[in-house]
C-alpha positions, 0 to 999 in steps of 0.5 A: 617640309621647311616651306610648310613650317615657314608659312604655318603662321597663317594657321591662326588667321584662317578663321579670322575672315568669318567675324570680319565678313559678318561685321561688314555684312551687318554694316553694309547689308544688314537685312540680307546678312540676317536672312542668310544667317544660317550659312555662316556656320559653314565657313566657320566650320570649313576654315577651322577644319582646314586648320585641323588638317594642317595641324595634323600634318604638322604633328605627323612631321613632329613625330617622324622628325622630332624637330622644333621649328621657329620662324621670327621677324623683327617688328621694332628695332631701336638701339638695344631694344628689339621686338620680334614676332613669329611662330613656334612649332613644337610638340606642345604647339602641335598638341594644342592645335589639334585639341583646339581645332577638333573640339572647336569643330564639334562645338561649332557643328553643335552650335548651329542647331543649339543657337538656331533659335537665338537672334544673336546667332550671327554674333555668336559665330563671330565671337567664336571664330575670333576666339579660335583665332586668338587661341590659335595665335596664343599657342603658336606664339614664340615669345612672351609679349606675343603670348600676352597680346593673344592672352588678352584677346582670349580674355576679351572673347571670354568676356563677350561670350559669358555675357552673350545674353547680356540682358539677363542681369546674372549673365552681365554680372558673371562676365564682369566677375570673370573679367575682373578676376582674370585681370588680377592674374593678367596684371601679375603676368604683365609684371612678370613679363616685364620683370623677366625682360629687365633681368634677361633683356629678352622675351624669346622662349629660346633665349630666356633659359640660356640667359638665366643659366648664365646669369645664375652661374656667374652669380649676376642675378638676384634670386629674390627678384627672379622668384618674384617674377616667376610667381607673377608669371604663374599668377596669370596661369592661376587666373586663366585656369581657375586655380585657387584662389582665383577660381571664383569666376569659372562657375559663374561663367556657366551663364553663357550658352552651353557650347561656350562652356564646352569649348572655352571653359572646359577644353581650350581657354582654361587650358591656356594656363596649363599651356603657359606653365608647360611652355615656361616649365624649363624656366621654372625648373631653375628657380627655387621653390616655384615648382613646389608652389605650383604643385601645392596650388594644384593639390589645393585646387584638386581637393577644393574643386571636388568638394565644392562639386559634391552638393551643387544643384546646377548641372553646369556648375557641377561640371564647372567645379569638376573642370576646376578639379581636373585642371588642378590635377594637370597643375599638380603634374606640372609642379611634380615635373611630370610633363607627359602626364599633365599633357596626356590628361589635358588631352583626355579631359578636354574631349571627355568634358566637352562631351559632358557639356554638350550632353548637358546642353541636350538635357537642358533643351529637354527640361526647357520643354517642361519648365520653359526657358528658365535657367534656374529650373532647366539646369536644376538637377533636383527637378530632373530625373527619369530622362533616360526614357526620353533622351536615350542617346544623350544618356549613353553619351553622358554615361560615357563621359561620366565613366571616363571622368570617373577613371573607369578603364578603358576610357580616356581619363583612366590612362592619364589620371592613373599616371598622375596618381602613380607619379604623385606617390613618387613625389609626395605620399601626402599629395598622393593620398589627397589626389586618390581621395579626390579621385573617389570624390570625382566618381561620387559627384559625377555619378550623382549628376548622372543619377539625378538626371537620368534615373528615377522619375521626373521630379518636376510637377508639370502642373505647377509650371504650366500655370506660370508665364514663361519668358520668351524663347528669344534673347534680346540682342543689339543685332536683332529685334524681338518678335512681338507677343500677342498671346502667352507663349509656351516653350513646350509648344515650340519643342513638340512641333515637327520641323516644318511647323517649327519653322513656320512658327518661328516667323509667325507673328502670333503665339498660341496658347497650349490647350488646358488638356495639354497642360495637365498631361504628364506622360511621354506623349502629349496631344496639342489639338491647336495645330491641325489634326490630332497628332502625337509628339514626344516630350521631353525630346531627343536633340537634333541630329547635328547635336547628336553627331557632335556628341557621337564624335566626341564620344568616340574620342573619349573611348579611343583617345587614350590609345595615344598614351597607352604604353605598348611594348616591343623589345622593352621600348615604349611605343605610344604616340604621345611619348614619340611626340614629346621625346625629348621632353621634360619629365623629372619623375621619369627621365628615361621615358624609353625604358621598359614598361612594367605591366605588373606594376601598372596593373597593381596601381590601376587596380587601386585607383579603379577600386577607389572610383568604383567605391565612389560610384557605389556610394553615389548609387546607394545614396541617390538610387538603390542598387536593388529594388529591395533597397528602394527605401533603404538608406545605408547611413540609416542602417549603420547609424540607426539608434546610435549615439553618434547619429546626431554627430554624424548628421552635423558633419553631413550638414557642415559638408553639405553647406560648405559645398553648396555655398562654394566653401564660403570663398565668394562670401569672404571675397564679398566681405573683405574685398568688395565691401572692404574696397567700397568702405575704403572708397567711402572713407576716402570720399569723406576725407576728400569732401569733408577734410580737404575740401572743408579746409579750402571751403573754410578759408573761403567762408572766413574771407567771406565773413571778414569782408562782410564785417569790413563792409559795415565798418567802412561807412565813409564817415570821418567821425566813425573812423576816428571813434574806431581809431581811439577804441583800438588805441585804448585797447592796446594801451590797456593791454600794455599797461596791465600785461607789461613785463 
């Protein structure tokens, strides 16, 4: 086993050959590399699968032996300064390795078909493989400086993937916004790392806590400086995990391809902030006030993310705010000291949210069959409805993820969220009330997404869109050349063909117009007479088998992954896998994790949380889809407030809440006014002062010298009589001054 641990440093670098070979192939053999582009999915998936197998093996060793292994080697040694690199294998690392690899494999498998149409296919897999390397390197790092290196690499990959379709201005703006916002947190993280090194003289996790304890015991450390360093370290986690107030980048990051949203912005990269806080939790515990601050930021993010998701129209942005809220739950648990609950929710949420994002990708594909390649329309839930008839398998997968996130037993998120809610009552009743209310909001907005998308009737007026020109299905890429168009292209034509026709159509130089009969058909089956004999095609269509397989596997994880944390009892001892893996671990609220488990108390608490979830589901069902046919045109709010003097006040409250949610709490507007415009105004003022005042003074001396020289030029004419006249004039002036103004 020692031999296996010693060479586990290879794990982060196993996916690295894929981007290197793709880059070399495009430089040396561009034509062949592009023609064989679909084969690059295989090495990407194979190498990450190899990492997953080795990670599972290491996790089994962790469970059996409860050991922590760290291997380091010196990189730089200079007098008193020593910088070491290495890798750390402990329960936290094992959990993150399995999470990154399992979700990553499913996303790569899904992406092979999802991105097959895109000319940036090679670039996509190169970025994804490099991201996997960066993320694996981050979670296996043994010191702060090594984490910071991989932290920045992860941020760079996020920037590239959010702006993957960089020719779209909104995508280019989104990646810049994500980059700048994360740099704010990263700058704080860097200052915190340097400050902590200045205090302790070490970057190593194994040394920091011991050194700080000794310094505090001997009263040799300034608590104000130490607390400031802790706040700066936490700032990096706030930005990366989209916590308030640096959360504004996450919704706009949905401009990237949907698999990116599933992997980076739901399951792994945003979890890096949670990982950092969990890794530094022993350090934060000995610093005053920082744990309270972490829990406060967590509960604010929980509530803010849930309220901002209530009225969003874009399906991916709604899921993004949901991610923000669930990350707030994890941060709240860490701030409370509930280490186990935070990591448990990190696991269950990752699989559930990855399933939901991949399901949303399937929905977007179906909507593109109607409205064309237009994110404003294909992701707008207001234009959806009735898709359950056309994408039944996607509907089932999405429903499983929705129920899990709502906290419905026995799905995954029920077990972890319920544990956080129970622990919040022990920590702070006020925080517990907010967390429980947010659980109801979560159930409401998640079922709102489901009902708007799958239930009812298709809300798109197909005739309105059929007459508009759709943009090309291809994205313009620096590595690809767009196929020229000869006739108007309709995405519906592409998506309603069988596989053989679709393949030939991709490489055909001529695009065909859909017949007018096909444009006017609004039913599940349409006929397009242009392609050979009359055939019947389904639209909107179900996703390809490879995409469905990824959703199926993630659906199984969502159904079963809660088993790792379910407290089974045998002779009064907790035997769940997660407790074994995390034992011993930091758990302030439950320090004796092996004590007997009270099932009666658990069922009582679970009944309360499940009741809140079902209340949110019921309200969403009444407002967005009546439960019974007799209630089809019945509005619950109208029933209670009909002819009531409070109706006007109620409507105003509803409008205020809706505007608050739809406009993102006006936080982006606030940042635009006070930061963007404020900085621009300050820059313009500085520019004016520099050009008009500083440069004006210098230019004024120059102009004065110029005019003085011009005047002297006309005086110096070379005549002695003129010089004598000028001399006598000045003498006369001085004599008069002396005469009249003498003291």
